[in-house]
C-alpha positions as CSV (number, residue, x, y, z in Angstrom):
1,M,0.1,0.0,-0.1
2,N,1.4,3.3,-0.9
3,S,1.7,5.6,2.1
4,R,0.7,9.5,1.9
5,Y,3.8,10.0,4.0
6,S,7.8,9.7,3.3
7,S,8.5,9.3,6.9
8,V,7.1,9.7,10.4
9,S,7.7,11.7,13.5
10,F,10.2,9.5,15.4
11,V,12.9,7.7,13.6
12,S,14.9,4.4,14.3
13,E,17.5,4.1,17.0
14,K,20.2,3.9,14.5
15,E,19.2,7.0,13.0
16,K,19.1,8.8,16.2
17,D,22.5,7.4,17.2
18,D,24.0,8.7,13.8
19,H,22.0,11.9,14.2
20,K,21.6,11.9,10.5
21,Y,18.0,12.5,9.1
22,N,18.2,13.4,5.4
23,K,14.8,11.8,4.2
24,E,12.0,14.2,3.3
25,V,9.4,14.3,6.0
26,Y,6.8,16.1,4.1
27,P,3.3,14.6,2.8
28,K,3.7,14.0,-1.0
29,G,2.3,16.7,-3.1
30,M,2.8,19.4,-0.3
31,T,3.5,22.7,-1.7
32,E,7.0,24.4,-1.5
33,D,5.8,27.0,0.8
34,M,4.4,24.6,3.2
35,K,7.8,22.6,3.0
36,D,9.7,25.5,3.6
37,I,8.2,25.9,7.0
38,L,9.1,22.6,8.0
39,K,12.8,22.4,6.6
40,D,14.2,24.5,9.5
41,N,17.3,25.0,7.3
42,K,20.3,26.3,9.5
43,M,22.9,26.7,6.7
44,G,22.8,29.8,4.7
45,H,19.7,31.7,6.1
46,H,20.4,32.4,9.5
47,K,24.0,33.9,9.7
48,H,23.7,37.1,11.7
49,K,25.7,40.4,10.7
50,I,28.0,41.3,13.5
51,S,26.6,44.7,13.8
52,A,23.3,43.2,14.5
53,V,24.7,41.2,17.3
54,V,26.8,43.8,18.8
55,G,24.4,47.0,18.3
56,K,27.4,49.4,18.9
57,N,29.4,51.5,16.6
58,D,31.9,52.6,19.3
59,T,35.3,51.8,17.8
60,N,36.5,51.3,21.6
61,V,34.2,48.3,21.9
62,F,35.6,45.1,21.1
63,L,33.9,43.9,17.8
64,P,33.2,40.1,17.7
65,S,34.4,38.0,14.8
66,D,33.0,34.9,13.3
67,R,35.1,33.0,15.9
68,T,33.9,34.8,18.9
69,V,32.3,32.5,21.5
70,I,31.6,35.2,24.2
71,F,31.6,38.8,24.1
72,E,30.9,41.6,26.6
73,D,31.2,39.1,29.3
74,I,27.7,37.8,29.2
75,Y,26.6,37.3,25.5
76,W,27.0,34.4,23.2
77,G,29.1,35.5,20.2
78,P,28.6,35.1,16.4
79,E,30.3,31.5,16.4
80,V,27.4,30.3,18.5
81,E,24.6,32.5,16.9
82,N,25.7,31.8,13.3
83,S,25.3,28.2,14.2
84,L,21.8,28.3,15.5
85,P,19.0,26.5,13.7
86,E,16.6,28.8,11.8
87,G,13.5,27.7,13.4
88,Y,10.1,29.0,12.8
89,G,10.0,32.9,12.6
90,K,7.6,35.4,11.1
91,K,7.6,33.9,7.6
92,A,6.9,30.4,8.8
93,T,4.1,32.1,10.9
94,D,2.5,33.9,8.2
95,I,2.5,31.0,5.8
96,W,0.8,28.8,8.4
97,E,-1.9,31.4,9.2
98,S,-2.4,31.9,5.3
99,Y,-2.8,28.0,5.0
100,M,-5.3,27.9,7.6
101,E,-7.7,30.1,6.0
102,Q,-8.4,27.7,3.3
103,A,-7.6,24.3,5.1
104,E,-9.7,21.4,5.5
105,V,-9.5,18.7,8.1
106,V,-10.2,15.2,6.6
107,K,-9.0,13.1,9.6
108,M,-9.0,13.2,13.4
109,E,-7.2,10.8,15.7
110,L,-6.0,10.5,19.1
111,G,-2.6,12.2,19.9
112,C,-0.9,15.3,21.0
113,G,-1.0,14.9,24.6
114,R,-4.3,15.3,26.7
115,M,-7.3,13.2,26.3
116,Q,-9.6,15.6,24.1
117,N,-6.4,16.9,22.0
118,R,-6.3,15.4,18.6
119,L,-3.8,15.0,15.8
120,V,-5.6,16.2,12.5
121,T,-4.7,15.7,8.9
122,F,-5.6,18.1,6.2
123,S,-6.7,17.5,2.7
124,D,-3.2,17.7,1.3
125,G,-1.7,15.4,4.0
126,L,-0.2,18.0,6.4
127,Q,-1.0,17.9,9.9
128,A,-1.5,19.8,12.9
129,C,-1.9,19.2,16.8
130,V,-5.4,20.6,18.2
131,R,-5.4,21.7,21.7
132,Y,-8.9,21.3,23.0
133,R,-9.8,22.7,26.6
134,Q,-12.9,23.2,28.7
135,N,-11.0,26.1,30.5
136,T,-10.4,28.9,28.0
137,D,-7.5,29.9,30.5
138,Q,-5.3,27.3,29.0
139,I,-6.1,28.2,25.5
140,Q,-5.4,31.7,26.2
141,G,-2.1,30.5,28.0
142,E,-1.0,28.5,24.9
143,I,-1.6,31.4,22.2
144,F,-0.4,34.4,24.4
145,S,2.8,32.3,25.3
146,F,3.2,32.0,21.6
147,Y,2.6,35.7,21.0
148,V,5.4,36.5,23.8
149,A,7.8,34.2,22.0
150,K,7.1,36.1,18.7
151,L,7.7,39.5,20.6
152,L,11.2,38.3,21.6
153,N,11.9,36.7,18.2
154,L,12.2,33.3,19.4
155,T,11.8,30.7,16.8
156,N,11.5,27.7,19.0
157,L,7.8,27.4,19.1
158,A,5.7,26.0,16.1
159,P,3.4,28.0,14.3
160,S,0.1,28.3,15.9
161,V,-3.3,29.9,15.4
162,V,-6.8,30.0,17.1
163,K,-9.9,28.7,15.4
164,V,-13.5,28.2,16.4
165,V,-15.1,24.6,16.4
166,D,-18.0,25.0,14.0
167,V,-18.9,22.0,11.7
168,K,-20.6,24.3,9.2
169,D,-17.1,26.0,8.6
170,Q,-14.7,24.6,5.7
171,L,-12.1,23.5,8.3
172,W,-14.4,21.0,10.0
173,K,-17.2,20.3,7.7
174,N,-15.5,16.7,6.8
175,V,-15.1,15.5,10.5
176,A,-18.4,16.3,12.1
177,N,-18.7,12.7,13.3
178,D,-15.1,12.9,14.8
179,I,-15.8,16.1,16.5
180,A,-18.9,14.4,18.3
181,T,-16.8,11.4,19.1
182,A,-14.3,13.6,20.6
183,Q,-17.0,15.3,22.7
184,W,-16.0,18.8,21.4
185,S,-18.4,21.6,22.0
186,S,-19.4,23.9,19.4
187,N,-18.2,27.4,19.5
188,R,-15.2,26.6,21.5
189,A,-11.7,28.1,20.8
190,V,-9.0,25.6,20.1
191,V,-5.4,26.1,19.0
192,L,-4.1,24.5,15.9
193,T,-0.3,24.1,16.1
194,Q,1.7,22.8,13.0
195,Y,2.8,19.2,13.7
196,I,6.6,19.0,13.4
197,P,8.1,15.8,12.4
198,S,11.5,14.2,13.1
199,L,11.6,15.0,16.9
200,E,13.4,13.3,19.7
201,S,13.4,13.8,23.3
202,A,15.7,16.5,24.8
203,N,17.4,16.1,28.2
204,I,18.5,18.8,30.6
205,P,22.3,19.6,30.0
206,E,24.6,18.7,32.8
207,I,25.5,22.3,33.6
208,F,21.7,23.0,34.7
209,K,21.5,20.0,37.1
210,P,21.7,20.4,40.7
211,S,25.5,19.4,41.0
212,S,26.5,22.5,39.2
213,R,23.4,24.5,37.9
214,H,25.1,27.5,36.6
215,L,26.1,29.1,33.3
216,N,28.6,32.0,33.0
217,K,31.6,32.6,30.9
218,F,34.1,30.7,33.1
219,D,31.9,27.6,32.3
220,V,31.9,28.3,28.7
221,L,35.9,28.7,28.7
222,K,36.3,25.4,30.8
223,M,33.9,23.5,28.3
224,S,35.8,24.9,25.4
225,L,39.3,23.7,26.8
226,K,37.5,20.4,27.8
227,E,35.8,19.5,24.6
228,N,37.6,21.4,21.8
229,D,39.9,19.4,19.9
230,T,40.9,21.9,17.2
231,V,42.6,24.5,19.3
232,S,46.5,24.9,19.0
233,K,48.5,23.7,22.0
234,S,49.6,27.2,22.6
235,Q,46.3,28.6,22.7
236,V,44.9,25.9,25.2
237,L,48.0,26.8,27.4
238,L,47.3,30.5,27.0
239,E,43.7,29.9,28.1
240,K,44.6,27.5,30.8
241,L,46.9,30.1,32.4
242,K,44.2,32.8,31.9
243,L,41.6,30.3,33.7
244,K,44.0,29.9,36.3
245,H,44.3,33.7,36.9
246,V,40.6,33.9,36.9
247,K,40.2,31.4,39.7
248,K,42.6,33.3,41.7
249,S,40.8,36.8,41.0
250,E,37.6,35.2,41.9
251,N,38.8,34.1,45.4
252,K,40.1,37.6,45.9
253,N,36.8,39.3,44.7
254,E,38.7,40.9,41.9
255,K,37.5,41.5,38.3
256,A,37.9,38.9,35.7
257,D,40.6,39.6,33.2
258,F,38.9,38.6,29.9
259,D,35.5,40.0,28.6
260,H,35.4,37.9,25.4
261,L,36.4,34.6,24.1
262,D,37.8,33.8,20.8
263,L,38.4,30.2,19.8
264,N,38.1,27.9,16.8
265,L,35.7,25.3,18.2
266,S,35.2,21.8,17.4
267,K,31.9,20.8,16.0
268,K,31.1,19.1,19.3
269,S,31.8,22.2,21.2
270,I,29.7,24.3,18.9
271,D,26.7,21.8,19.0
272,S,26.9,21.9,22.9
273,F,26.8,25.8,22.9
274,V,24.1,26.0,20.2
275,E,21.9,23.9,22.8
276,L,22.9,26.0,25.7
277,A,22.0,29.3,23.7
278,Q,18.7,27.9,23.2
279,W,18.5,27.0,26.7
280,S,19.3,30.6,27.7
281,D,16.2,31.7,25.8
282,L,14.0,28.8,27.4
283,I,14.8,29.7,30.9
284,I,14.1,33.1,30.2
285,F,10.8,32.4,28.3
286,D,9.5,29.9,30.9
287,Y,10.3,32.4,33.8
288,L,8.6,35.4,31.9
289,T,5.4,33.1,31.3
290,A,5.7,31.0,34.7
291,N,5.5,27.8,32.6
292,L,4.8,25.1,35.3
293,D,4.9,22.0,32.8
294,R,8.4,22.0,31.6
295,I,11.6,22.4,34.0
296,V,9.5,23.3,37.0
297,N,7.8,20.1,36.7
298,N,11.3,18.4,36.9
299,L,12.7,20.7,39.7
300,F,9.4,20.2,41.8
301,N,9.3,16.5,41.7
302,Y,13.2,16.1,42.3
303,Q,12.5,16.4,46.0
304,W,10.8,12.8,45.6
305,N,12.7,11.5,42.6
306,I,16.4,12.6,42.4
307,N,16.7,10.8,39.0
308,I,14.2,12.8,37.4
309,M,16.8,15.4,36.3
310,D,18.5,12.7,34.2
311,G,15.5,11.8,32.2
312,P,14.0,13.9,29.3
313,A,12.9,17.5,30.0
314,H,8.9,17.6,30.1
315,N,7.6,19.4,26.9
316,L,10.8,19.8,25.3
317,A,12.0,18.1,22.0
318,R,14.9,18.3,19.7
319,K,14.4,18.5,15.8
320,I,16.7,15.4,14.6
321,D,17.9,17.1,11.6
322,S,19.1,20.7,13.0
323,G,19.2,20.5,16.6
324,L,16.3,23.1,17.1
325,L,14.7,22.7,20.6
326,L,10.9,22.8,20.4
327,F,9.1,24.5,23.3
328,L,6.0,22.6,23.4
329,D,2.7,22.7,25.4
330,N,2.8,26.2,26.9
331,E,-0.8,26.1,28.0
332,S,0.2,27.0,31.8
333,G,2.0,30.2,30.8
334,L,0.8,33.7,31.9
335,L,-2.5,32.7,33.5
336,H,-2.6,29.3,35.5
337,G,1.2,29.9,36.1
338,Y,0.8,33.4,37.4
339,R,-2.0,32.1,39.9
340,L,0.4,29.6,41.4
341,L,3.6,32.0,41.7
342,K,3.5,31.8,45.5
343,K,3.8,28.1,45.4
344,Y,6.3,27.8,42.4
345,N,8.1,30.9,42.0
346,V,11.1,29.8,43.9
347,Y,11.6,27.1,41.1
348,H,11.2,29.6,38.4
349,S,13.9,31.8,40.0
350,L,16.3,29.0,40.5
351,M,17.0,28.7,37.0
352,L,17.3,32.3,36.1
353,D,19.3,33.3,39.2
354,N,22.1,31.1,38.0
355,L,22.1,32.0,34.3
356,C,24.9,34.5,33.2
357,V,24.9,33.9,29.5
358,F,22.2,35.3,27.1
359,R,21.5,36.0,23.6
360,K,22.0,39.7,23.2
361,S,19.1,39.9,20.6
362,T,16.8,38.4,23.3
363,I,18.1,41.0,26.0
364,D,17.6,43.9,23.5
365,Q,14.1,43.0,22.8
366,L,13.3,42.8,26.6
367,K,15.1,46.1,27.1
368,E,13.0,47.8,24.5
369,I,9.7,46.3,25.7
370,F,10.4,47.1,29.3
371,A,11.7,50.8,28.7
372,T,8.4,51.6,26.7
373,K,6.0,49.6,29.1
374,S,4.5,48.3,26.1
375,V,4.2,44.3,26.5
376,G,0.4,44.5,27.4
377,K,-0.2,46.8,24.5
378,K,1.8,44.7,22.0
379,L,0.2,41.4,23.1
380,S,-3.4,42.9,22.8
381,E,-2.5,44.4,19.5
382,E,-1.3,41.0,18.1
383,F,-4.5,39.2,19.7
384,H,-6.7,41.7,17.7
385,K,-4.7,41.6,14.5
386,K,-4.6,37.8,14.4
387,N,-8.1,37.1,15.4
388,N,-11.4,38.0,14.0
389,A,-14.5,39.2,16.2
390,V,-15.9,35.7,16.4
391,I,-12.8,34.4,18.0
392,R,-12.5,37.4,20.2
393,D,-16.0,37.1,21.3
394,I,-15.2,33.6,22.6
395,L,-11.5,33.9,24.0
396,P,-10.9,36.9,26.3
397,P,-7.6,39.0,25.9
398,L,-5.0,38.7,28.3
399,P,-6.1,40.3,31.5
400,E,-4.3,43.7,32.3
401,K,-3.2,42.5,35.8
402,N,-1.3,39.6,33.9
403,A,0.4,41.9,31.6
404,K,1.5,43.9,34.6
405,I,2.9,40.7,36.2
406,L,4.7,40.0,32.7
407,H,6.2,43.5,32.7
408,E,7.4,42.9,36.3
409,R,9.0,39.6,35.3
410,I,10.9,41.2,32.4
411,G,12.4,43.7,34.9
412,K,13.5,40.7,37.0
413,V,15.1,39.1,33.9
414,L,16.7,42.5,33.2
415,G,18.1,42.6,36.7
416,Q,19.5,39.2,36.4
417,V,21.4,40.6,33.3
418,E,22.5,43.7,35.3
419,K,23.7,41.4,38.1
420,C,25.8,39.3,35.8
421,E,27.2,42.4,34.2
422,Q,28.5,43.4,37.6
423,N,29.7,40.0,38.7
424,F,31.6,39.3,35.6
425,S,32.7,42.3,34.0
426,N,36.3,43.3,33.9
427,R,35.6,47.0,33.3
């Protein structure tokens, strides 16, 4: 029997071990536009201009090169930034939104997590995960968390849109019986998220586990020296001497003696830092939204199960072909998570308080939003722009009090950035 699909979501153990995945994972006959948002090419499309990364024209400021790993004490350099997978940015979101305007669901089946969620297949073979909840808070949490990610230019969330369940609409007309079987109510808002193939589980990096749980420029230097197999012997010796001096300086509460790190990294080191750079964004994103269902889930349960940190991170996956981390299932963000801050905020803070290497583009976005006090306004504008009056009548906007909490949490992140600058600056 001819299959509609060339491949499926999870691949064989051998392919996982080899970390090679060159097969096309798209339904046969899919348009090139739709293939484009699944490809996640990291070669040739994602390279940042140095000026865009640095954001300064001052000739007295160190200008990173393509082999700069860390600069200004706390930021990932171009060597890491240029290697990040492209992910799902504005173009991918626009294509998905346009596609959903004319899509027709032809099949619904169990999948995508909770009991009433469904994996749906469209007429051309493309698939999506549909999030259905009785509680609109969780639908709001999912879509507004997605909007927050877009504000920060994070590309780790799959394209998502809100639709209303109505069997008279073109989207649902072919699956009225399946909708009844799923016990979905009419006129209920649901989130349709593009189904991303070729995923594997993602574990918590060693550096964020309880035995160490910190990431700063010294950690990056140590990891570079330990893992890198292409640095010249003289350079290794130089960096070891520098590290020895840094340790001595730290003991004397003196300032560090380097504010940037230039190295010719091995592929293994680059892959490690690409993962950690995405974790830098993940920690910030989960702190801002107070997501309970990912790392906080592991941290909270660690008190009963010390091995939980060695297992896969909850609601996090990695694309096998590119190394992109997918931040999945964000429904607890911004509403449910905010109501439980008194109980869980210590776990949110635990990760943020020990993070001192950031992506500059993310911090720059946060600084702009915080300075203009515009996060609530921007999210409201996005909600109204992306959703018609029917959806807005069913799904409420983000409450003003929640927007204020988000603004305050942005301030806390920027406070952590300032603390890191003070602790690790040599100026």
